[in-house]
N, C-alpha and C positions, 0 to 999 in steps of 0.2 A: 504493499500500499504506500509506503514511503517513497519507493522508486516511482510508483504511479503518480504520486503527488508532484515529485520533482520534475518528471519528464512530460506529464500530460497536463496536469491541472495548472501548474504555475510555471510557464516557460521561462520567466525571468528570475525564478528562485535561485539565489546564490550569486546574482549579478547586481552590481550597483552602477547605474548609468553615469556617464560623465555629465558635468554641468551643462555642456552644450546639447546633450541628448535628452534632457529632462523635459517631460510633457507636463503641462500645467493645466489646471481647470479653466474653463471658459468663465470669464467674469461678466455678470449681468447685474442690473439694478432691480430692486423689488418693484413689481408691477401693480401694487396696491390691490392685489386680490388675496384677502386674508385667508380664505378657505381653500385656496388652490393646492393641489397635491401633485402638480406637474412642474417641469422645467418651464422657463419663460415662454417656450414655443407652444405650450399647451398640449403637446403630444406625448412627450416622454415622462413617465410616471416616476415620482421620487420614491426610491425603494429604501434609502437609508440617508441619515444626516450625520455629518461630522462637524464638530464645533471646535475652533481653536482661537486663541487670543493672538492677534497680530504681533509678531515678535518685535517689530519696530516701535511699537507703543508700550512694550513691557518695560517697567522700571525696577522690577524686583530681582532681576538676574544680571550677571555680568554680561558685557557685550559679546565675549567669546562664547558663553553659554547659550546666548540667544541665537548666535550664528549656527551652533551645532544643532540646536533644536529645529531651526528653520530648515537646515540641510536634510535632517532625517525626515521631516514632514514632506519636503519636496520630493525626495526619493520615493517615499511611500506612495504619495499621490501619483507620481509618474509611473510606478509599477502597477498601480491600480488601473491606470489607463492602458498600459501594456497588456494587461489581462482582459481587456475588452470592456471594462466599465467606463461609463461616461460621467464626467464630473462637471458641476456648475457651481461657482462660488458667488456668494452674495454677502455684502456687509450688513451687520445688524442695524435695525431701525432705531433701537433704543440705546445701544452702546456701540460706538464706532470701533472699539477695540476688538469686538467679536466678529469672527468670520464663520459663515455657515457654508459648508461644502455639501451640496446635494448629489446623491449617487444614484445613477440609473443603470440597470442591467438590461442590455438589448436582448433580443429573442435568441440569437445564437449562443450568447453566454449562458442564458437560462437553460437552454437545451443541453449544452455541454456539461454543466455542473449538475443538472438534474439527473443525468445518466451516471455521473461519477458518484453522486450521493445516493443512488438507488431510490430516488423519490417515486412513490407510487402515484400514478395519475390516471384519470378515468379512461376506460376503453369503450364502454357502452352502458346504457341504462340497465339497472338491476331489474331483472324480470321475475325475481322470486316473489311470490305472494306472501305477504305478512299476515299472520292470523291475529285478529283483534282480541284483546283480553276481555274477559267477562266483566272486569272492573273499569273498562275504558270510559264508560259513561260517568263514572265517579271521578276518575282522575282528570277528566276534561274540565271539571269545575275548578281545578287548581293549576291547570296548564296555562301558559302564555297564549294570548289570542293569536291564532294562526293567520289572521288577516293583517296583523301588525308585524310579526316575525314569521315569515313563511318557512315551512319545513324544508330542510335541505334535500335536494334530489340525491338519490342513491345510485351509485355507479359500481360496476365491476372495474377493478383497478389492477394495474400491473407496474412493476418498476420500469421507469421510462427508458427507452432506447431510441436514439436518433434514427437508426436504420429502419425502425418500425414506426416512424412518425405518422404515416398514413393510417395506421391501425388505431390510433388514439382519437378520442372524441374531441375534436378541435372545431368549435364553431367560430371562435374569434381568438386570434393570437394574443390580443391584449388581455383577455380574461381567462385564457387557458391556465396560466399560472396565477393563482389568487395572490393578494397582497401579502398574506402570511408566508406563503411559499417563496415569493420573491425576496422578502426580507431575510428569510432563513438562508437562501442561496448566497445573497450578498454578504451576509455576516460570515458565512463559511469562507468566502474569498478574503474578506477583511482580516480574518484571523490567521491567514496563511501567507500574506504578502510581506516581503522583506523590506526593511528600511535601512539596514546597516549591516556591515560585516566587520568584526573586530577580532583579530587573532584567530582567523579562520573559524570563528563562531558566528553563525548567522543569527541576527536579531530580527524578529518578525512578529507581526500580529498587532491588532488594534488594542488588545488588552494591555500589552506592555507600554504602548504609546499613551494610553490613558493613565497608567500607573505613574509614568514619569512626567506627566503634565504637558506633554506635547499637544495632545488633544484634551479638551475639557469635557467632552461628552461624545457619545455615539449611540444613536437610537433610531428605530423606525418611527414613522409618524402615526399619530392618531388620525383617523379619517375625517373627524369633525369635532366641533365643540360638544360637550356633553349636555349643554344647556339648551341648544336649539339645533335644528336641522342645518345641514350645509347649504350655503348659497349656490354651490356648484350642483346643477341638476344631475350630473353624471355620477355624483358621489352617493353611495347607499346610506351614509350617516349611521353606520353600525354602532359606533360608540354612543351616540345619542339614544338609539334604541336599547342598547344594553343598560344604560343608566335608567331609562324610563321603565323598562319592563323587568329588570333584574336587580339593580343596585338600589333602587329607591325603597325607602322603608315601607311604603304602602304594599310592597310585594312580599312581605315577610311570610305569608302563608301560601305563596305560590310556588309551584315547582320551578326549577331552574331550566332555562333554555340551553341545555348542555351542548347541543350540536352548534348553536350559534356562538357560544363561548369558545368552543374548540376552533371554529372557523376564524374567529377574530384574534384569539390569543395563543392558539396552538394546543396540541394534545397534552402538553405537560400541565398547563393551568386547567385545562378541561378535566383531566383525570383527578386532580386535586378536589375540585368542586363537586365532581361526581361522587368521590369517596366521602367527602364531608357531608354532602346531602344524604347519602345512604346511611351513614353513621347516625346522623340526626334523626332520620325516620325510624331507624331501629331503636333509638333511645326512647321513642314514644312508648313502646311496649314496656320497656324496663321501668320508665318513669311511672306508668299507671300501676304496675305491680308494686313498685317501691312505695308510692303514696298509699296504696291499700294496706301494706304492711305497717307503715307509720301510723295510719289511723287505727289499725288494730291495737297497736301498742298504746296509743293515746286513750282509746276507749276502755281498755282493760287495765289501765294503770291504777284505777281505784280499787281493783281486786288484787293488787300486788301485796300479798301478805307480808313479805319481808320488809317492804318499804313502810308499811303501817306499823310494824314493830319498831323500826328505827325512830319514827315520829311519835310513837306512843310514849307519853311521859312516865307511864308505869313500867315500861320495858326499856326502851332506849334511854329514857330519862334516868334510869337507875344504873346504867352501864357506864362505867368510867374507863376511858381509854388511856393507854400508856403514852407518854411523850413521844413525838415523832423525830426528835433530834436530841443531841446531848446537851445537858445542863440548861441551855437557854429556854427550851420548851418545857411546858408544864402539862399536867393532866387536863383532860377535856372531856366533855359530855358527848355521847354518840348522837344526840338529837341535833347537834350542830349540822350534821350531814343530811338533815331531813330533806331539804330542798333538792340537793343533788341526787339523793336516792329516788325522789319522785321523777326527776327528769330521766334518770337511768332506766326506770321502769318502761319508758316509751321506747327506748332503743334496745334494751336488753330483754327482748321478749321472744316468744316462740315464732312470731311473724318474721323476726330477723333471720332465724334459722331457715325458714322456708325461702326467704328472699336470697340468702347466700347460695342455696342450692339452685334456685332459679337462675341467678346470674351466671353461675358456672355453666349452665346449659345455654343460656342466652348468648353468651359470648361465642360459643361454638356455632350457633345458627348465624350470628352476625358474620363471622369469618367465612363460613361456607357459602352463604348467599352472596357475599361480596365477591368471592372468586367467580361465581357464575356471572354476576353483573359485570365484572371486569373482563371476562371472556367475551361478553357481548360487545363491550366498548372496543375491545381489541379488533374485533371483526368489523364493526361499523366505522371505526376511525382508521383502518388500514395499518395497524401496528402489530399484527400477528407475528410477522417474521422480521420486525424492525431491528432487533438487536443483532441478528445474524447478517443482515444485509446493509442496513442504512447507517448505523452509527459510525462516526469517523473518529480517528485518533486525535487526542488533545494536542494542540500546537506545542504546549510545554513539554509533552512527552516526545514529540518528533524532534524538537530542538536538541534533546539529549541523546539521540540514537547514534552513538559513536562506536559501539561495539558490534562486531560482526559475529553471528552464531549461525549454525546449521539447523534449519527446521527439519525435525524428524519426520514430519508428514510429507512435505514437498520436496525434501532433500535439496533445498536451495538455500543460499545464504540470505540472511535478513538482518536488519540493524535493530539493536535493542539498546536501551540506555545504561544497562549495567549487566555484569556477569552474574552467574549463579551465586558466587561467593558474595559479590556486592549486594545482591538481593537479600541474602540471609543476614548480612550485617545491617541493612536498612530495617528489615522486619524486626530484628532483635532490639535495635535501638528504639523503634517506634513502640513496640510492646512494653519495653522497660519504662519508656516515658509515660505511657498511659497508666501503668500501675503506680508509678511514682505520684502522678497527679491525683489519682484516686485515693491514695494513702493520705495526701494532703487534705482532701475533702473529709475523709474519716477523722483526721486530726481536728478539723474545725468542728465536727460533730462532738468529739470528745470534749472540746473546749465548751460547747454549749451544755454538755452534761455536767461538767465541773461547775459552770455557772449555776445550774439548777441546784446542785448539791450545796453550794456555798450560800446562795442568796436565800434558800429556804430557811436557813438559820436566822438570817436578818429579818425576814418576814415573820418568822415565828415569835421573835422577841418584840416586834412592833405590833403585830396583830395577835396579841396573847389570847389564847382560847381557854378562858377560865370556865370552870364547871358551871358557874351561875351566870355566865355571860349570855344575855338575851338580846343585846342590841341588834338592830336590823343589819348594821354593817357586817357583823360577824356571821350572820346567816348566809351571806352571799359572797363576801370577800374573805375567804379563808386563806391561810398560808399556801395551801396546795394550789388554789385557784390563782392567786397572785403570781406564784412561781410559774405555773403553767402558761398563763397569758403573756407575761413578760418574756419568758423563754421562747415562746412561739413567735413573738414579734421580732426578737433579736435573730432567731433562726431564719425568719423570712428575709430580713435585711442582709444577713450573711449569704443566703442563697442567691439573692439578686446580684450581690457583688461578685461572688464566685462565678456566676453565669457569664459575666463580662470577661473575666480572666480566662476561663476555660474555652470560651468561643475562640479566642485568639490562639490558645495553645493547640486546640484540635485542628485548626486550619494550618498552623505551622507544621505539625506532625504529618498531616495528610499531604501537604505540599512536598515535604522531604520524601515521603513514600512514593511519590510520583506515579499515580495510577494512569492506566493507558487511555481510557475513554472517559468522557464526562459522567456517564453512568457509574463507572467504577469509582470515580472520584467522589461523587455524591454519596454512594453507598458506603464507602470507607469513612467519609466524614460523618455520615449519619450514625454509624455504629459507634464511633468514638464519642460524639456529642451525646448520644443517648446514654452511654455508659456513665459519662460525667453527670449528666442531668439525673439519671436514675439514683445514683448515690447521693447527689446533692439534695434532691427533693424528698426522697423517700426514707433516707436514713433516720431522720428524727422520728418519723412515724413508726418505722420498725423498732426503734428503741423503746418508744412508749408502749407499743403493742406487745413486744415479746421479751423485753429486758427489764423495764422498770418494774420494781416491786417483786421481782422473781428470785432475787438472790440477796436477801436482806438479813438473814439469820432470825434471831428473836431478841426481845428487849434485853435480856441478860447477856447476850453474845451477838451484838450487831456486826454486820459485815461492812468494812470500810473500803472506799474507792481510792486508789493510789495511796492507801495506808493512812489517809487523813480525813477524807470526807465520807460521812456515813451514807450509805446507799439510800436512794429515795424509796418511799413506801407509797403504795397506791391508796386511794381512798377506800373506806370499807366496802363500797360498792364495786371496786375494781377500777382499772385504768381506762375502761371503755369510753367514759364521758370525756376524759382528757384527750384521748385519741380523736374523738369527734371535734373537740375544740381546736386541736392542732390542724386537722384537715380543713376546717372552716377557715381558719386564718390564712393558711398557705394557699388554698384554692381561691378564696375570695380576694386576697391580696394579689395573687398572681394575675387573676383576670383583670383587676383594676389597673395594675401596672402595665399589662400588655396592651390594654386599650389606650392608655395614655401614650405609651411608646409608639404604638402602631398607627393611631389615628390622630391624636392631637398634635404630636410632633410634626409630621408632614403637613398637616393642615395649617399650623402656625407659620411654618417656614414658607409655604406657598403664599399665605396671606401677606407676610412681610415682603416677599419678593414681588408680589403683584402690586402692593401699594407703593413700593419704592419705584417700580417701573412706571406706574401711572403718574408718579410725581415728576418723572423726567420728561415724559412726552405724552401728548394726546394723539399721536399718529396711529395710523392703521398698522397693526402688527401681524405678520404672517403666521401661518400655522406652525412652522418649524420653530419660530421663536417663542410661541405660546408653550409648546411642548418642552422646550429647553428649560423654561422656568419651573417646570414640574420636578418632582423628586425622582432620582434614580431608583430603580427597584433593588439594586444591590447584586453582588455576584452570586449569592446563594439563593436568590429568588424566593421560592416558597418553602425553603427549608424550615424557617422558624415557624411558619404556619403549621406545617406537619408536626414539628416538635411540640408545639403548644397543645395540639389536639391529642397526640399520643401520650404526653404526660397527663393530660386530663383523663384519657382512657384508662391509664394506670390507676389514678385515684378512684375512678368510678368502679373498677373491677377488683383491684387488690385489697381495698379496705372497705368494701361496700357493707360488710357485716357490721360495721360500727356506725354506718350512717346511710339508711335506706333512701333518704331524700337526695342522695348524690346524683342519680340519673336525672331527676327532675331539674336540679340546678344546672346540670350539664346540658340538658335539652334546651332550657331557656337561653343559656349562654350561646349555644351553637346556632340557634335560630337568629340570634343577633350577630353572631360571628360571620355567618354566610353573607349577610347584607353589608356588614362593615367591611369585610375583605373585598366584596364586589365594589362597594362605593370607593374604597381606597384605590383599587386598581383602575377603576374607570375615571376617577376625578382627580386624584392627587399624585398619581405616578405616571412617568412616561411609559409608553407602550413597550412591553417586553418583547425581546426577540423570540418569535414563536419557536418552540422546540418540540421534538417528538418525545413521547414517553409511552412505553408499553404497559406499565403498571405503576404502583406506588413505590416500587424499588425496595430498598432494604427495610422500609417500614413494615412490609408484610410479615417477614419472619419475626420482627420485633413484636408485632401485635400478637402473633401466635405464641411467642415466649411469655408475654404478659398473661395471656389467657390460661396457659398451663400453670404458671406461678400463682394466678389468682385463686385457683382451687385450693392450693396448699395454704396460702396466707389466710383466706377466709375460714378454713377449717381450724387453723391454729388460733385465730382470733376468738372464734366461738369457744374453743376448748380451753385456752389459757388466759385470754384477756377478759372475756365475758365470764359471768358468774353462773351461766346456765347449767353447766355440767354438775357443779357442786349442788345446786338446787335440785336437779333431777335425782342425783344420788340420795340426797336427804329425803326427798319426797317418797321414793320407791323403797328405800332400804332402812334409813336411819330415823325415820319418824315413827316407825312401828317396831314392835319387838322382833328380834332380841336386843336391838341397839336402842330403840326409842320406847317411849312410854305411851304413845297415842294408840288408840284402838284402830283407827283407820289412817290411810295415807293422807298427810296434810303438810302444809308448809309452816304451821304454827310451831314456834320454838326454834326456827331456823337460825335466827340471829344469835340467840343465846347459846346455841350448841356449836356454832361455827367460829366464834371469836374466842381464841385460846386465852386461858387465864394465866397471869404472871404475878408472882409475889413481889411486892414493892421492895421488900428487904433484900431481894437477890440482885438489885441494881449494882453495877460496878461503880466505883467512885468517879471515874471519868465520864460516865453517862448518867449519873444520878442528877435529877432536876435540881437547880439551884434554889428554887422556891419549894420549901417542904410541903408535904401533904398534911392538911390540918384536919381531915376527917377521920372517922373511925375505921374506914375501909382499908384493908391491908393488901388488896389485890387490884390489878387493873387488867384491861383486855388488850390483846394485840390488835393493831389497826387492820392488818391483812390476815386473810384466812390461811394460816400456816397449819392449822389443825394439829395441835400438839397436846400431850398429856399435861394435866394440871400439876401445880406444885404439890408435893406430898406423895405423888405416885412413884412407884418404884422406877419408872422410866420417865420421870418428869422432864418436860420440855423436849422430849423426843416425839417424832411423828407418830400419831395414833393410827388405828385401823381405818378410820374414816378417810384419812389422807391417802392411804394406799388404794382404797376403793375409788376415790376420786381420780387419782393418777391413772388407774387401769381404765376407768370409764373414759377419760380424756383420750388416751391412746387408742382405745377401741373406736371412739367416735371419729377420730382423724382417719384411721384406716378405712372404716366403713364409708365415710362421706367421700374420701378421695377415690376409692375404688368404684363406688356407684357413679359418681359424676364422670370419671375418666371412661368408664364403660359406656355410659350414655353418649359421651362426646365421640367415642370411637364409632358407635353405631350410626350416629348422625353423619359423621364424616364419610362413612362407607355408603350410606344410603343416598346422600346428596352428592352427585358428581360435580367436579369443578367446572366442567363445561356442559351446558345443556345439550340435549340431542338436536334441538332446533338450530343452535349455533354451529354444532359440528356439521350438520347438513348444509348450512349456508356456506361454510368455509370450503367444503368439498365441492359443492356446486360451482362456487366462484373459481376454484382452481381448474375445474374441468372446463368451464366455458372459456376461461382466459387462455388456457393452453390450446383449446380447440380453435379459438379465434385467431391466435397468433400463428399457429401451425398451418391452418387453412389458408391464411393470407400469404404465408411464406410459400406454400406449395403453389398457389395461384401465381405468385410472382415468378417462381422458378419455371412453371409451365409457360407462362407468357414469354419469359426471356428465352427459354429453349425453343419455343415456337418460332420466335423471330430469328434466332440463330439457324434453325433448320431451313427456314424460308430462304435466308441468305445463301446457305450452302447449296440449296437446290438451284437457286437462280444462277450462282457461279458455275455449277455443274452444267446447267443448260447452255450458258454462254460459251463454256469451254468446248463442248461437243457440237455446237451449232456451226455448220459450214459457212465460211466467209464468202461474202459477195466479191466477185472478181470485177 
């Protein structure tokens, strides 16, 4: 491919013309047509725009640097012209320092590069009949009006070949290559044309010129203003239609015009919005079930016996709890946790168990049905064989291809950027760097844990929890609550700061790794960024769910963190409510931060630029200058949009057992997210270079990994973070003889029997409360359910039989729940094929008709040619044997 690029695609590659041989763009003045998308002649369409600052007017660089920059730019533009592109330069209307170079690709150039890039183009109309869905009448209510945005015509397509030009469906040469395809071809050329050679190293590509500041911007044009139709009658004003029928908030309940989005922005953006829309629709089912489970918990909270016992002054009021920290903390009354126990009843109910099982199955349906939908889009958008045929090598990879190796398959020499040993060194370095930075994230989490442990002592001394304390403040602002909220806020701030750092680190590591294609680059970067984000976002939640309050010892022998800080204890109701608080702060704060960063920042920048430009001049401004003042989309494109949604998907599935309303909140957020992303792309950003994409890339296996992990995490949350299993064990075994005294199964006495008793006299000096106990009571209760024998027992403070029953029940529950859900997931995956039979038939039919059409036309051409040759041979033979006239 490299040889092909050097020899065929770019004939000037590796050559820098002399000053006398430089070709320059044609200079013209603006013709006062603000909506024009053509050169001044009105015939040649603008396929791309390059923007630079006139070097003679620059004052920020030395004169020698300005000359070097001008020379590189002139060489680059000359090589563009040598490659067949046509350039037209116009000075800015608002800023005389800015020069706009408009690029047009003629028909011959488009045909040549379409063949090299294996772009699929229409052969003939699709004659396959589509069966209408039974729900077509219902979906029509939510679809875009077909009179406004007309459905795209369906064609059979094939990779373009110049020699088969007559076989393709060409009604008009000007419209055969649509604007998106034209821009993609021109960007392909711009990315591979050379501008300098230094020490036998070729420097090329528009990306490097943008990075060094030689060009300020490079972008395809929007076809019109989003506020009104174009004044040019030949312009379809697709941007205006997209804003009106897709991005406008009034369309929040409408289905997206995916084919129209794909036509305007390309397959890569189209597949993102298709996935986001499908995910949002599937969340509707999860949200309905989640709300049902929440209401079940809310309606049955008054029947929550263990919560009633906590709030009962005759039961919880008579239970004195042991201090939760050394010396500074004092004894406190169990009724202080009355409000939190009532809230916990809503989330820690049997409905949560049902919902956790449901979500484990829901995520499987979501992934399997998305695969089918993705296969349909691959066929409809001609990306079925995209990766094998069409994707090109990255220019950065090509520039490093200095080593020659033998291809085992073709037995021919090919150029690669590094040897096998060099590749191993790079992979080792990259892997080590990834683990190093992940360890730094874990170190920050440890820092938050140390903060929690140390600040709890301060809050305990300030918010003293006396036995007789009945103030309203102490009912709601306990030391545990204050510690949890402040730690969650600090954790959120740390997460946002680390995100900025790790973004740059991941890009640097991926650049050093040097992937071959853009898809490989994005997949590699996706994996690294998700690993960083996974540890960054979820580590605090994993700590609260599975580590906090699990290794604390007992009041007479507490466990210390780092030998200094006493381990945190959970509330008597468990850490489930704290996990819900952590999730709410991180998810809510993340959504607010992302909206500010993604929407308000470009909006404010564009407003400032618009008002400053309006203050300079009241002149008519052309389309290319309007677009220049919009914000660039960035090198990573939709990467952060995917990342945001996948992180949300993790919160919805991994910890849903602690918060059944998570799918509802995600649904509301995503309905807004679709329109905000659409509004942002349509109104605030320059038009992206249309790109092909076969699927959602590396995000697919990441989603599958999250789905598998979600079953484990939810089972562990129910077993170890929730108090459900101990309650069930008590209800079925320890409330009745031989362990209990009740005649029937009941939850009465649960609180009294599960809070272990500790003798105050057994406190060690270093952990004994500084304020002495003034009452007559000689014992206190453990905050957490460690289920130990009481003082005076021959095995005092050791785990009792109840504890081992609970552990066995927890392990059995995890095993049963995992196996049941995994078995159901396997059955669902087996029953639902990745590609529907209808789509398979369409693909086979298209291949058959395409091959038949091309081969028949080839045979006709051969027969026609052979017939002419045969006629000539016969004529020559007749003239040879015919007697001459004398």
